[in-house]
C-alpha positions as CSV (number, residue, x, y, z in Angstrom):
1,X,0.0,0.0,0.0
2,X,1.2,3.5,-0.8
3,X,2.1,5.4,2.3
4,X,0.0,8.3,0.9
5,X,-3.3,6.5,1.2
6,X,-5.6,8.7,3.4
7,X,-8.7,7.6,5.2
8,X,-11.1,9.6,7.4
9,X,-13.6,8.3,9.9
10,X,-16.8,10.1,10.9
11,X,-17.7,8.6,14.2
12,X,-18.7,9.6,17.7
13,X,-18.6,8.3,21.3
14,X,-20.3,9.6,24.4
15,X,-21.9,8.5,27.6
16,X,-25.2,8.2,25.6
17,X,-23.8,6.5,22.5
18,X,-21.2,4.4,24.3
19,X,-17.7,3.6,23.0
20,X,-18.3,0.7,20.6
21,X,-18.5,2.7,17.4
22,X,-15.2,4.5,18.0
23,X,-13.5,1.3,19.2
24,X,-14.4,-0.7,16.1
25,X,-13.3,2.1,13.8
26,X,-10.1,2.4,15.8
27,X,-9.4,-1.3,15.2
28,X,-9.8,-0.8,11.5
29,X,-7.7,2.4,11.5
30,X,-4.9,0.6,13.4
31,X,-4.8,-2.2,10.8
32,X,-4.8,0.4,8.0
33,X,-2.1,2.4,9.6
34,X,0.0,-0.8,10.1
35,X,-0.2,-1.2,6.3
36,X,1.0,2.4,5.8
37,X,-2.2,4.5,5.6
38,X,-2.8,7.9,7.3
39,X,-6.1,7.9,9.3
40,X,-8.1,10.9,10.5
41,X,-11.0,10.9,12.9
42,X,-13.8,13.5,12.7
43,X,-15.5,13.5,16.1
44,X,-17.9,15.8,17.9
45,X,-16.8,16.9,21.3
46,X,-19.1,15.2,23.9
47,X,-18.8,13.9,27.5
48,X,-17.0,10.5,27.0
49,X,-16.0,11.2,23.4
50,X,-12.7,9.3,23.5
51,X,-10.6,11.8,21.4
52,X,-7.6,11.2,23.7
53,X,-7.8,7.4,23.2
54,X,-7.8,7.9,19.4
55,X,-4.9,10.4,19.5
56,X,-2.9,8.1,21.8
57,X,-3.1,5.4,19.0
58,X,-1.4,7.8,16.6
59,X,-4.4,9.1,14.6
60,X,-5.2,12.7,14.1
61,X,-8.5,13.9,15.5
62,X,-10.5,16.7,13.9
63,X,-12.9,17.9,16.5
64,X,-16.3,19.3,15.7
65,X,-17.7,21.8,18.3
66,X,-19.8,20.2,21.0
67,X,-23.0,22.0,20.0
68,X,-23.4,23.7,16.7
69,X,-26.4,25.9,15.8
70,X,-28.8,23.9,13.6
71,X,-29.4,26.7,11.1
72,X,-30.4,24.2,8.4
73,X,-32.8,22.2,10.4
74,X,-35.9,20.8,8.8
75,X,-38.7,18.5,10.1
76,X,-37.1,15.5,8.4
77,X,-33.9,15.9,10.5
78,X,-35.6,14.1,13.3
79,X,-36.9,11.1,11.4
80,X,-34.2,8.9,12.7
81,X,-34.7,7.4,16.2
82,X,-31.0,8.1,16.8
83,X,-31.1,11.7,15.5
84,X,-30.3,13.1,19.0
85,X,-26.9,11.3,19.0
86,X,-25.6,13.8,16.4
87,X,-25.8,16.9,18.6
88,X,-27.0,19.0,15.6
89,X,-28.9,18.5,12.3
90,X,-27.4,16.3,9.6
91,X,-26.9,19.2,7.2
92,X,-25.0,21.2,9.7
93,X,-23.0,18.1,10.6
94,X,-22.2,17.5,7.0
95,X,-21.1,21.1,6.5
96,X,-18.8,20.8,9.6
97,X,-17.4,17.5,8.3
98,X,-16.6,19.0,4.9
99,X,-14.9,22.0,6.5
100,X,-12.8,19.7,8.7
101,X,-11.7,17.7,5.8
102,X,-11.3,20.5,3.3
103,X,-8.1,20.3,1.2
104,X,-7.4,16.6,1.9
105,X,-7.0,14.1,-0.8
106,X,-9.0,11.3,0.8
107,X,-9.2,7.8,-0.7
108,X,-11.9,6.7,1.7
109,X,-14.4,8.3,4.1
110,X,-15.7,5.8,6.6
111,X,-19.0,6.6,8.4
112,X,-20.1,4.8,11.5
113,X,-23.1,6.7,13.0
114,X,-26.7,5.6,13.5
115,X,-27.9,9.2,13.1
116,X,-26.6,9.5,9.5
117,X,-28.0,8.1,6.3
118,X,-27.9,8.6,2.5
119,X,-28.7,12.3,2.7
120,X,-25.6,13.1,4.7
121,X,-23.5,10.6,2.7
122,X,-24.6,12.2,-0.6
123,X,-23.8,15.6,0.6
124,X,-20.2,14.8,1.7
125,X,-19.4,12.2,-1.0
126,X,-17.2,14.6,-3.0
127,X,-14.6,14.9,-0.2
128,X,-13.4,11.4,-0.8
129,X,-12.9,9.0,-3.7
130,X,-15.0,6.4,-2.0
131,X,-17.4,6.1,0.9
132,X,-17.8,3.2,3.3
133,X,-20.6,2.7,5.9
134,X,-20.3,0.6,9.0
135,X,-23.8,-0.3,10.3
136,X,-25.7,-3.0,12.1
137,X,-29.3,-1.8,12.0
138,X,-30.3,-2.3,8.4
139,X,-33.0,0.3,9.0
140,X,-32.2,3.2,6.6
141,X,-30.8,3.9,3.1
142,X,-27.1,4.6,2.4
143,X,-25.2,6.1,-0.5
144,X,-22.0,4.2,-0.3
145,X,-19.5,2.1,-2.2
146,X,-19.0,-0.4,0.6
147,X,-21.0,-1.4,3.6
148,X,-19.9,-3.5,6.5
149,X,-22.3,-5.2,9.0
150,X,-20.4,-7.6,11.3
151,X,-23.6,-8.9,12.9
152,X,-23.7,-12.7,13.2
153,X,-26.6,-14.0,11.0
154,X,-26.9,-10.8,8.9
155,X,-27.3,-11.5,5.2
156,X,-26.6,-9.1,2.3
157,X,-30.3,-9.3,1.4
158,X,-31.1,-7.1,4.4
159,X,-29.3,-4.2,2.6
160,X,-29.8,-4.8,-1.1
161,X,-32.7,-2.3,-1.3
162,X,-30.9,0.2,1.0
163,X,-27.7,0.7,-1.0
164,X,-26.8,1.5,-4.7
165,X,-26.8,-1.6,-6.9
166,X,-23.1,-1.5,-7.4
167,X,-22.2,-1.3,-3.6
168,X,-20.2,-4.1,-2.1
169,X,-21.7,-5.7,1.0
170,X,-19.7,-7.4,3.7
171,X,-22.1,-9.0,6.1
172,X,-21.7,-11.4,9.0
173,X,-19.3,-12.1,11.9
174,X,-16.7,-13.4,9.4
175,X,-15.9,-9.7,8.9
176,X,-15.9,-8.7,12.6
177,X,-13.4,-6.0,13.4
178,X,-11.2,-7.4,16.1
179,X,-7.7,-6.3,17.1
180,X,-5.0,-8.8,16.0
181,X,-4.2,-9.9,19.5
182,X,-7.5,-11.8,19.7
183,X,-6.7,-14.0,16.7
184,X,-3.1,-14.4,18.0
185,X,-4.4,-15.7,21.4
186,X,-7.3,-17.8,19.9
187,X,-5.4,-21.1,19.9
188,X,-4.1,-20.9,23.5
189,X,-7.5,-19.8,24.6
190,X,-9.3,-22.7,23.0
191,X,-6.7,-25.1,24.4
192,X,-7.6,-23.8,27.9
193,X,-11.2,-24.8,27.4
194,X,-10.7,-28.4,26.5
195,X,-11.1,-29.3,30.2
196,X,-13.0,-26.3,31.5
197,X,-13.5,-25.1,35.0
198,X,-15.3,-22.2,36.5
199,X,-12.8,-20.3,38.7
200,X,-12.0,-17.0,36.9
201,X,-14.9,-14.8,36.0
202,X,-15.0,-11.5,34.1
203,X,-17.6,-8.7,34.3
204,X,-17.4,-6.3,31.3
205,X,-20.7,-4.6,30.6
206,X,-19.6,-2.1,28.0
207,X,-17.3,0.9,28.1
208,X,-20.0,3.1,29.8
209,X,-22.5,0.7,31.4
210,X,-25.1,3.4,31.7
211,X,-27.4,1.5,34.1
212,X,-24.5,0.3,36.3
213,X,-25.3,-3.4,35.9
214,X,-21.8,-4.1,37.0
215,X,-22.7,-3.1,40.5
216,X,-25.8,-5.4,40.4
217,X,-23.8,-8.3,39.0
218,X,-21.1,-8.0,41.8
219,X,-23.9,-8.0,44.4
220,X,-25.3,-11.2,43.0
221,X,-21.9,-13.0,43.0
222,X,-21.2,-11.8,46.5
223,X,-24.5,-13.2,47.7
224,X,-23.8,-16.7,46.4
225,X,-21.5,-18.4,48.9
226,X,-20.0,-20.8,46.3
227,X,-18.8,-17.9,44.2
228,X,-16.9,-16.1,47.0
229,X,-13.9,-18.4,46.4
230,X,-13.7,-17.5,42.7
231,X,-11.6,-14.8,41.2
232,X,-13.6,-11.9,39.7
233,X,-12.2,-9.3,37.3
234,X,-14.1,-6.2,36.4
235,X,-13.1,-4.2,33.3
236,X,-14.5,-0.7,32.8
237,X,-14.0,2.0,30.3
238,X,-12.4,5.3,31.5
239,X,-15.5,7.2,30.6
240,X,-17.8,5.2,32.7
241,X,-19.5,7.3,35.4
242,X,-19.4,4.3,37.8
243,X,-15.6,3.8,38.2
244,X,-15.4,5.1,41.7
245,X,-18.6,3.4,42.8
246,X,-17.4,0.0,41.7
247,X,-14.0,0.6,43.3
248,X,-15.6,1.3,46.6
249,X,-17.9,-1.7,46.3
250,X,-15.0,-4.0,45.4
251,X,-13.3,-3.1,48.6
252,X,-16.3,-3.6,50.8
253,X,-17.6,-7.1,49.8
254,X,-16.4,-10.6,50.6
255,X,-15.9,-11.4,46.9
256,X,-12.3,-11.3,45.5
257,X,-12.5,-8.6,42.9
258,X,-9.9,-6.8,40.7
259,X,-11.1,-3.7,39.0
260,X,-9.3,-2.7,35.7
261,X,-10.0,0.6,34.0
262,X,-9.1,1.6,30.4
263,X,-6.8,-1.4,29.9
264,X,-4.9,-2.1,26.7
265,X,-4.5,-5.9,27.0
266,X,-8.1,-7.0,26.9
267,X,-7.3,-10.1,24.9
268,X,-4.9,-11.3,27.5
269,X,-7.4,-10.7,30.3
270,X,-10.1,-12.5,28.5
271,X,-7.9,-15.5,27.6
272,X,-7.5,-16.2,31.4
273,X,-11.2,-16.2,32.1
274,X,-13.6,-19.1,32.3
275,X,-16.9,-17.2,32.0
276,X,-18.0,-13.7,31.2
277,X,-20.9,-11.5,32.3
278,X,-20.9,-9.0,29.4
279,X,-22.7,-6.6,27.2
280,X,-24.2,-7.6,23.9
281,X,-22.2,-5.1,21.9
282,X,-19.2,-5.6,19.7
283,X,-17.2,-7.2,22.5
284,X,-19.2,-10.4,21.9
285,X,-17.1,-11.0,18.8
286,X,-14.0,-10.8,20.9
287,X,-15.4,-13.4,23.3
288,X,-16.4,-15.7,20.4
289,X,-13.0,-15.5,18.8
290,X,-11.5,-16.8,22.1
291,X,-14.2,-19.4,22.6
292,X,-15.2,-17.8,25.9
293,X,-18.6,-18.8,27.2
294,X,-20.7,-15.8,28.3
295,X,-24.0,-14.5,29.7
296,X,-24.8,-11.2,28.1
297,X,-27.2,-8.5,28.7
298,X,-29.0,-6.6,25.9
299,X,-29.0,-2.9,26.8
300,X,-30.1,-1.5,23.4
301,X,-32.7,-2.4,20.8
302,X,-30.0,-2.7,18.0
303,X,-28.4,-5.6,20.0
304,X,-31.5,-7.8,20.0
305,X,-31.0,-9.4,16.5
306,X,-27.5,-10.5,17.1
307,X,-28.2,-11.6,20.7
308,X,-31.0,-13.9,19.6
309,X,-29.0,-15.3,16.7
310,X,-26.1,-16.1,19.0
311,X,-28.3,-17.6,21.7
312,X,-29.7,-19.9,19.0
313,X,-26.2,-21.4,18.4
314,X,-25.7,-22.1,22.1
315,X,-22.7,-19.8,22.4
316,X,-24.3,-17.4,24.9
317,X,-27.0,-17.1,27.5
318,X,-29.1,-13.9,27.4
319,X,-29.8,-12.1,30.7
320,X,-32.7,-9.8,31.4
321,X,-31.8,-6.2,31.8
322,X,-34.7,-4.9,33.9
323,X,-35.9,-5.7,37.4
324,X,-35.3,-9.4,36.8
325,X,-31.6,-9.0,36.0
326,X,-30.5,-10.5,39.3
327,X,-32.9,-13.5,39.1
328,X,-31.9,-14.1,35.5
329,X,-28.2,-14.1,36.4
330,X,-28.6,-16.4,39.4
331,X,-30.5,-18.9,37.2
332,X,-27.8,-19.0,34.5
333,X,-25.0,-19.4,37.1
334,X,-26.9,-22.3,38.8
335,X,-27.5,-24.0,35.4
336,X,-23.8,-23.9,34.6
337,X,-22.8,-25.1,38.1
338,X,-25.1,-28.0,37.8
339,X,-23.9,-29.0,34.4
340,X,-20.2,-28.3,33.8
341,X,-20.5,-29.8,30.3
342,X,-22.3,-26.6,29.3
343,X,-19.0,-24.7,29.3
344,X,-17.5,-27.1,26.7
345,X,-20.6,-26.8,24.4
346,X,-20.8,-23.0,24.8
347,X,-17.1,-22.6,24.0
348,X,-17.2,-24.7,20.9
349,X,-20.3,-22.9,19.6
350,X,-18.7,-19.5,20.3
351,X,-15.4,-20.4,18.6
352,X,-17.4,-21.3,15.4
353,X,-18.8,-17.8,15.1
354,X,-15.6,-15.9,14.1
355,X,-11.9,-16.6,13.7
356,X,-10.8,-13.0,14.5
357,X,-9.4,-12.4,11.0
358,X,-12.3,-10.1,9.9
359,X,-10.3,-6.8,10.1
360,X,-7.8,-8.1,7.6
361,X,-10.6,-9.1,5.2
362,X,-12.0,-5.6,5.4
363,X,-8.6,-4.0,4.8
364,X,-8.1,-6.2,1.8
365,X,-11.5,-5.1,0.4
366,X,-10.7,-1.4,1.0
367,X,-7.4,-1.9,-1.0
368,X,-9.1,-3.8,-3.7
369,X,-11.8,-1.2,-4.3
370,X,-9.5,1.8,-3.6
371,X,-7.3,1.4,-6.7
372,X,-9.3,3.7,-8.8
373,X,-8.6,7.3,-8.0
374,X,-11.6,8.8,-9.8
375,X,-13.7,11.0,-7.6
376,X,-17.2,9.7,-6.9
377,X,-20.0,11.4,-8.9
């Protein structure tokens, strides 16, 4: 790859949006940078927006102001159920993005944002030779050259009427964007699960965990006498509002708990676990790559499809997220304790979902399609 290849990402994170969109784009950007590309991130300043995390990985961040006046607003701006995630109207956001990227010779613009659709994409298309969309909703039209949906069970037919006829579609967990360390540790992790035990447990309920389910899960484990001799690791994002709360709780209960915040070795931590209580976001593909059995909680509507598809394979157990969360978690833990063979079956089913090589397949596709330097119409 030429070292002059330039790729920009339009993506946001916040305490409302969470960190998953930025983190999967960052995984792709890291792989592209490793191959010689220059990557830029256009992000709107919000609480928990992760600009520092992106910058620390060597990518330039172009910051949009936290709240821009929506001078071009129209009634259709609010059609999307996720419109509020943008912080302004789509026309104003497009104008700000174009201004931030002005003068750049971009080969690709990658868009990962539930609040944006074909209207925004059409407006900004001239700033890059090609446009890629990362989505997992299949609920709106896109004007793009390439679309990625890494959801397990997602078929290209879900998008055929939502994208131009010539657009390339990459659908399914085969294309999941995982950092290379997960595929590197896949073999040793799977070997660990040939004769499983249930001694080390991980709680990792998203980078933000808006409803503080981590607290409730720790309370459940602490209430079960047979879990008090197990080792529990909690992983939290640096933007979570509950970091201090969980730290205090970990120091006051009988359970043996280690709290890790903003770590850079998640694959190593996961490899050493026997079971995970986790979120149903993009981290599920990391757990599957390592063959790590898990119980997961669905905290957003867009996670329902993938969660149900995965549960159908036997790779995961779904936890209820409302008032019955505690009862649901206790039921799953008792089931696993009563039938240790479940861990073997769950591990095998999870490992069959993805091999962790998806990011390299996506990079290869970007290179294949990026050879033509004609500007998009």
